[in-house]
C-alpha positions in Angstrom: -24.2 -13.5 11.4 -22.7 -15.0 14.5 -22.5 -18.8 14.6 -21.2 -19.0 18.2 -24.5 -20.0 19.8 -25.8 -23.1 18.0 -27.2 -26.5 18.6 -26.9 -29.7 16.6 -30.1 -31.0 15.2 -31.3 -34.5 15.5 -31.3 -36.5 12.2 -33.6 -34.3 10.1 -35.9 -35.0 7.3 -34.6 -34.2 3.8 -35.9 -31.0 2.2 -35.9 -29.7 -1.3 -35.8 -26.0 -2.1 -34.4 -23.4 -4.5 -31.3 -21.4 -3.6 -31.8 -17.6 -3.5 -28.3 -16.2 -3.0 -24.8 -16.7 -1.6 -23.4 -15.7 1.7 -20.1 -13.8 1.9 -18.5 -17.2 2.7 -19.9 -18.7 -0.6 -22.7 -20.8 1.0 -26.0 -21.1 -0.7 -28.9 -19.3 1.0 -32.4 -21.0 1.1 -35.1 -18.7 2.4 -38.1 -21.1 2.3 -39.1 -21.4 5.9 -36.3 -20.6 8.3 -33.2 -19.4 6.5 -30.5 -22.1 6.0 -27.0 -21.8 4.7 -25.8 -24.7 2.5 -22.1 -25.0 1.4 -21.8 -26.1 -2.2 -25.2 -24.8 -3.3 -25.4 -22.0 -5.9 -28.1 -19.3 -6.6 -30.9 -20.5 -8.8 -30.3 -24.2 -8.1 -32.9 -26.6 -6.9 -31.3 -28.7 -4.2 -32.0 -31.5 -1.7 -30.5 -31.0 1.7 -30.8 -31.7 5.4 -30.4 -29.2 8.3 -27.5 -30.0 10.5 -27.1 -27.2 13.0 -29.6 -24.6 14.5 -28.9 -20.9 15.2 -31.1 -18.2 16.4 -31.5 -16.5 13.0 -30.6 -19.3 10.6 -29.7 -23.0 10.3 -26.8 -24.7 8.7 -27.4 -27.5 6.1 -25.6 -30.2 4.2 -26.1 -30.5 0.5 -27.2 -34.0 -0.6 -28.0 -33.5 -4.2 -28.2 -30.8 -6.9 -31.6 -31.4 -8.6 -31.3 -28.5 -11.1 -27.8 -27.1 -11.5 -27.1 -23.5 -12.2 -25.7 -22.7 -15.7 -22.6 -21.2 -14.1 -21.8 -24.4 -12.1 -18.5 -26.0 -13.1 -16.5 -29.0 -11.9 -14.0 -27.9 -9.2 -10.4 -28.4 -10.4 -9.1 -29.3 -6.9 -9.8 -32.8 -5.4 -9.7 -31.2 -2.0 -12.5 -28.6 -2.7 -15.2 -28.7 -0.1 -12.8 -29.8 2.7 -9.9 -27.4 2.4 -10.9 -23.8 3.4 -8.5 -22.1 1.0 -11.1 -21.8 -1.7 -14.9 -21.4 -1.5 -16.1 -20.9 -5.1 -14.3 -23.3 -7.4 -17.7 -24.8 -8.3 -18.7 -21.4 -9.9 -17.3 -20.2 -13.2 -14.7 -17.4 -13.0 -17.0 -15.0 -14.9 -19.9 -15.7 -12.6 -17.6 -15.2 -9.6 -16.7 -11.7 -10.8 -20.4 -10.9 -11.5 -21.3 -12.1 -8.0 -18.6 -9.8 -6.5 -19.7 -6.8 -8.5 -23.3 -7.4 -7.3 -22.1 -7.5 -3.7 -20.2 -4.3 -4.2 -23.2 -2.6 -5.8 -25.5 -3.8 -3.0 -23.1 -2.4 -0.4 -22.9 1.0 -2.2 -26.7 1.3 -2.4 -27.5 0.0 1.0 -24.7 1.4 3.2 -23.4 4.4 1.2 -26.8 5.3 -0.3 -25.2 6.0 -3.7 -25.6 4.4 -7.1 -22.5 3.8 -9.2 -22.9 5.7 -12.5 -20.2 3.7 -14.3 -18.6 0.3 -13.7 -15.0 -0.4 -14.6 -14.2 -3.5 -16.4 -13.2 -6.0 -13.7 -9.4 -6.4 -13.2 -8.9 -10.1 -13.9 -5.9 -12.3 -14.4 -4.6 -15.8 -13.7 -7.1 -17.8 -11.6 -4.6 -20.6 -10.8 -1.2 -20.4 -9.3 -1.7 -16.8 -8.3 -1.2 -16.8 -4.6 2.3 -15.6 -3.7 1.6 -14.9 0.0 -0.1 -17.5 2.2 -0.2 -18.7 5.8 -0.2 -22.5 6.0 -1.1 -24.5 9.0 1.2 -27.4 10.2 0.1 -30.3 12.3 1.6 -33.5 13.5 -1.3 -36.0 13.5 -0.4 -38.8 15.8 -3.1 -41.1 14.5 -1.7 -40.8 11.0 1.9 -40.9 12.2 2.8 -37.9 10.0 2.6 -34.2 9.5 0.1 -32.4 7.3 0.7 -28.9 5.7 -2.0 -26.8 4.2 -4.9 -24.4 4.7 -7.4 -24.9 7.5 -10.4 -27.1 6.8 -13.5 -25.2 5.7 -15.7 -26.0 8.6 -13.3 -27.2 11.2 -10.1 -26.0 13.0 -8.0 -28.9 11.5 -5.3 -28.5 8.9 -6.6 -30.0 5.6 -4.7 -33.0 4.5 -3.7 -31.9 1.0 -0.9 -32.9 -1.3 -1.0 -30.1 -3.9 -2.6 -26.7 -4.1 -3.7 -25.2 -7.4 -4.0 -21.6 -6.2 -0.6 -21.3 -4.5 2.1 -19.8 -6.7 4.8 -22.1 -8.0 7.0 -23.6 -6.5 5.1 -23.7 -3.2 2.1 -25.4 -4.9 4.3 -28.5 -5.3 6.1 -28.3 -2.0 3.3 -29.3 0.4 4.2 -33.0 0.6 8.0 -32.3 0.7 7.4 -29.8 3.5 5.3 -32.3 5.4 8.0 -35.0 5.0 10.7 -32.5 6.1 8.8 -31.3 9.2 7.8 -34.9 10.1 11.6 -35.7 10.3 12.3 -32.9 12.6 12.7 -33.3 16.4 10.4 -30.2 16.8 7.7 -31.5 14.5 5.1 -31.0 17.3 6.3 -27.5 18.0 6.0 -26.0 14.5 2.4 -24.9 13.9 2.7 -22.5 10.9 4.6 -21.5 7.8 4.3 -18.1 6.2 5.0 -18.2 2.5 6.4 -15.3 0.4 7.1 -16.0 -3.3 9.4 -13.2 -4.5 10.6 -12.7 -8.0 14.0 -13.9 -7.1 13.5 -16.5 -4.4 10.8 -18.2 -2.3 10.8 -17.5 1.4 9.4 -19.8 4.1 9.0 -18.4 7.6 8.7 -21.3 10.1 6.9 -20.4 13.4 9.0 -22.4 15.9 7.8 -22.8 19.5 11.0 -24.7 20.4 14.4 -23.9 19.0 15.5 -26.5 16.4 18.4 -28.8 17.3 21.6 -28.8 15.3 20.3 -31.9 13.5 17.1 -30.1 12.6 18.9 -27.1 11.3 21.0 -29.4 9.1 17.8 -30.9 7.7 16.3 -27.5 7.1 19.4 -26.2 5.3 19.5 -29.3 3.1 15.8 -28.7 2.1 16.6 -25.1 1.3 19.5 -26.0 -0.8 17.7 -28.8 -2.6 14.6 -26.7 -3.4 16.2 -23.3 -3.8 14.2 -21.9 -0.9 15.2 -19.4 1.8 14.1 -20.4 5.3 13.5 -18.1 8.2 12.8 -19.0 11.8 10.2 -17.1 13.9 10.5 -18.0 17.6 8.4 -15.0 18.8 6.8 -11.9 17.3 7.6 -10.5 13.9 10.7 -8.8 15.2 12.2 -12.2 16.0 12.3 -13.4 12.4 15.8 -14.3 11.3 17.3 -16.2 8.4 18.2 -19.8 9.1 21.5 -19.1 7.2 22.5 -15.5 8.0 24.5 -15.2 4.8 21.2 -15.6 2.8 19.8 -12.4 4.3 22.3 -10.4 2.2 20.1 -10.9 -0.9 16.7 -9.2 -0.2 13.4 -10.4 -1.5 12.0 -8.3 -4.3 9.2 -8.0 -6.8 9.2 -5.9 -10.0 6.8 -3.5 -11.7 8.2 -3.7 -15.2 6.1 -0.9 -16.8 7.6 1.5 -14.3 11.1 0.1 -14.3 10.8 -0.6 -10.5 12.2 -3.2 -8.2 10.7 -3.1 -4.7 12.5 -4.9 -1.9 10.6 -6.4 1.0 11.0 -8.6 4.1 9.3 -12.0 4.3 6.7 -10.7 6.9 5.9 -7.5 5.0 2.5 -6.9 3.4 2.6 -7.2 -0.3 -0.4 -7.9 -2.5 -1.2 -11.6 -2.8 -1.6 -11.7 -6.6 1.4 -10.4 -8.5 -0.1 -10.1 -12.0 -3.2 -8.4 -10.6 -1.1 -6.0 -8.5 0.7 -4.9 -11.7 -2.6 -4.3 -13.4 -4.0 -2.5 -10.4 -1.0 -0.1 -10.2 -1.2 0.6 -13.9 -5.0 1.4 -13.6 -4.4 3.6 -10.6 -1.9 5.7 -12.6 -4.3 5.8 -15.5 -7.2 7.0 -13.4 -5.4 9.6 -11.4 -3.4 10.7 -14.5 -1.0 13.0 -12.6 0.8 15.6 -14.6 4.4 16.4 -14.1 4.7 18.5 -10.9 1.3 17.6 -9.5 1.2 16.8 -5.8 -0.3 13.4 -4.9 -0.9 12.0 -1.4 -0.7 8.3 -1.0 -2.2 7.1 2.4 -1.4 3.7 3.8 1.5 3.6 1.3 3.3 0.5 2.7 6.6 0.0 1.1 5.8 2.2 -1.9 3.7 0.0 -4.2 1.7 3.0 -5.6 3.9 5.8 -4.4 6.9 5.0 -6.5 5.0 4.3 -9.8 3.2 7.7 -9.2 6.5 9.4 -8.8 7.7 7.8 -12.1 5.0 9.9 -13.8 6.8 13.1 -12.6 4.4 13.9 -9.9 5.6 14.9 -6.4 4.3 12.2 -4.2 4.0 12.0 -0.4 3.5 8.5 1.1 2.2 8.0 4.6 2.1 4.8 6.6 1.7 3.8 10.3 4.4 1.2 10.4 7.9 2.7 10.7 9.6 -0.4 9.3 7.6 -0.2 6.0 8.4 3.5 5.7 12.1 2.7 6.1 11.8 0.2 3.3 9.9 2.6 1.1 12.6 5.2 1.5 15.2 2.5 0.6 13.2 1.5 -2.4 13.0 5.1 -3.6 16.7 5.6 -3.3 17.6 2.3 -5.0 15.3 3.2 -7.9 16.8 6.7 -8.3 13.5 8.4 -7.3 13.9 11.8 -5.6 10.4 13.2 -6.0 8.8 11.0 -3.4 8.9 11.5 0.4 7.6 9.3 3.2 6.2 10.0 6.7 5.2 7.7 9.6 1.8 8.6 11.0 -0.9 6.7 12.9 -3.8 6.7 10.4 -6.1 4.9 12.9 -6.8 8.3 14.5 -7.7 11.6 13.1 -4.5 13.3 11.9 -3.2 16.6 13.4 -4.1 19.3 10.8 -0.5 20.6 11.4 1.1 17.4 10.5 3.9 18.1 8.0 2.4 15.7 5.4 -0.9 17.7 5.4 0.8 21.0 4.6 0.4 22.3 1.0 -2.1 21.4 -1.6 -2.6 18.0 -3.3 -4.3 17.6 -6.6 -5.0 13.9 -6.1 -5.3 11.4 -3.1 -4.9 7.7 -3.2 -6.3 5.6 -0.3 -5.3 1.9 0.2 -6.4 1.1 3.8 -6.7 -2.2 5.6 -10.1 -4.0 6.0 -11.2 -1.5 8.7 -11.2 1.3 6.1 -10.1 4.9 6.3 -12.8 6.5 8.4 -10.4 8.5 10.6 -8.6 10.3 7.8 -11.6 11.2 5.6 -12.1 14.6 7.1 -8.5 15.5 6.5 -8.7 14.2 2.9 -11.8 16.2 2.2 -10.2 19.3 3.7 -7.4 19.1 1.1 -10.1 19.6 -1.6 -8.4 17.2 -4.1 -9.5 17.0 -7.7 -9.6 13.2 -7.6 -9.6 10.5 -4.9 -8.9 6.9 -5.7 -10.0 4.5 -3.0 -8.6 0.9 -3.2 -10.4 -1.4 -0.8 -10.2 -5.0 0.5 -13.7 -4.9 2.2 -16.9 -3.7 0.4 -18.6 -2.8 3.7 -15.9 -0.4 5.0 -15.6 1.0 1.4 -19.3 1.7 1.3 -19.3 3.3 4.7 -16.4 5.6 3.8 -17.8 6.5 0.4 -21.1 7.5 2.1 -19.2 9.9 4.3 -17.2 11.4 1.5 -20.3 11.9 -0.7 -22.9 12.9 1.8 -20.8 14.8 4.4 -18.0 16.2 2.3 -19.6 16.8 -1.1 -17.4 14.4 -3.3 -19.0 12.6 -6.2 -18.6 8.9 -7.0 -17.6 8.7 -10.6 -17.0 4.9 -11.1 -16.2 1.7 -9.3 -15.2 -1.8 -10.1 -14.0 -5.1 -8.7 -10.5 -6.5 -8.6 -10.0 -10.3 -8.9 -7.2 -10.4 -6.3 -8.4 -13.7 -4.8 -10.1 -15.9 -7.4 -12.2 -18.8 -6.0 -12.7 -17.1 -2.7 -15.4 -14.8 -1.2 -12.9 -11.9 -0.8 -14.2 -8.8 -2.7 -11.4 -6.3 -3.6 -12.5 -3.1 -5.4 -11.6 0.4 -6.3 -13.7 3.6 -6.5 -12.9 6.9 -8.2 -14.3 10.1 -6.8 -14.1 13.7 -7.9 -13.8 16.6 -5.6 -16.5 19.2 -5.0 -16.8 22.1 -7.3 -13.9 24.4 -6.8 -11.6 21.6 -5.7 -7.8 21.9 -6.2 -6.9 22.4 -9.9 
């Protein structure tokens, strides 16, 4: 629901009610009278609150007291919870978070796709703390405080949260927030550095500083000293992504990488490239994808939205002939490099715009595929579904970062193209947040390939 048109309420009377559900943003929903969203309230709880802002379809509220707590309520680990917007669900147990996300996925499948899931996979779960190896941190020089703050944005405001440690960021960045704030506070360009992109690779941690003004020679010395002291690699980004360059050019000779040990793979990437946020969960997800598709030696597998080869190369390790397709040419270049460095010759890669319906004569659509893997962005894979169905694959594995677009696309595959949903499940890629990552396995129509 849009919250752009709203009006603050005059000091309101306190109300008591029972919470019915949660929004996608993790706010409690009270439906007694006009619907009100209350941050910090959990389903089943009896709460005391006041309404603070009015909208056309709902109000916003502030939690005053939990009168009857939910059984799944836990004490948030982080002292900044409720202010910092990096986490929304630390007050809900991890098991209950997964159950909530599976319920949301099931609701989307039934409501949007008009299908019931016949079987649920065990949720893919892993570490719930120190998991976040990719992040975008805000930076702000606060004149009233006379210092810089570094962290995620506040939950209900555009400000950067004043935090000193983060329990969800991967080490060592979780301990670097205060040192980074002190470093930037000492720079001449402290008011012209609004953002830091974090990438924790297996070999080194990269920090990409968005600089609106070039750093002076003295600033560069301070940055180099920080990098040497903390074992970090610093990059500067004065413009778009193509402008990113290493602070110390010699450092760029050692690429960032992450490993997939079960497949004896090392994948190199650039600090701005997309890689899955949660390393342990990514390893588990890749292993499950191979298990579910179970390609035999010589099978042809199509991997759409392949990125730098995260699924393509493990699939190729199984002996299958794998074709990866991605819209970003730079990622395809890195995927080809990763294949070569890992000695993989049974994978090929193509650049194609997957935001439009593909040309049936495209080289990557020629020939038969036994299986197809889809790993699209949040908008989903709608434009390629017809081409996928025309291949008549035996199995389609769809990995999703948005339950709404997944449900829409599954509805098209099932009702328009005759595929069957076999199973689905949630992936705990972002513990303590409202993000719902999931996967769905479909079988092709009768007479499909193989």
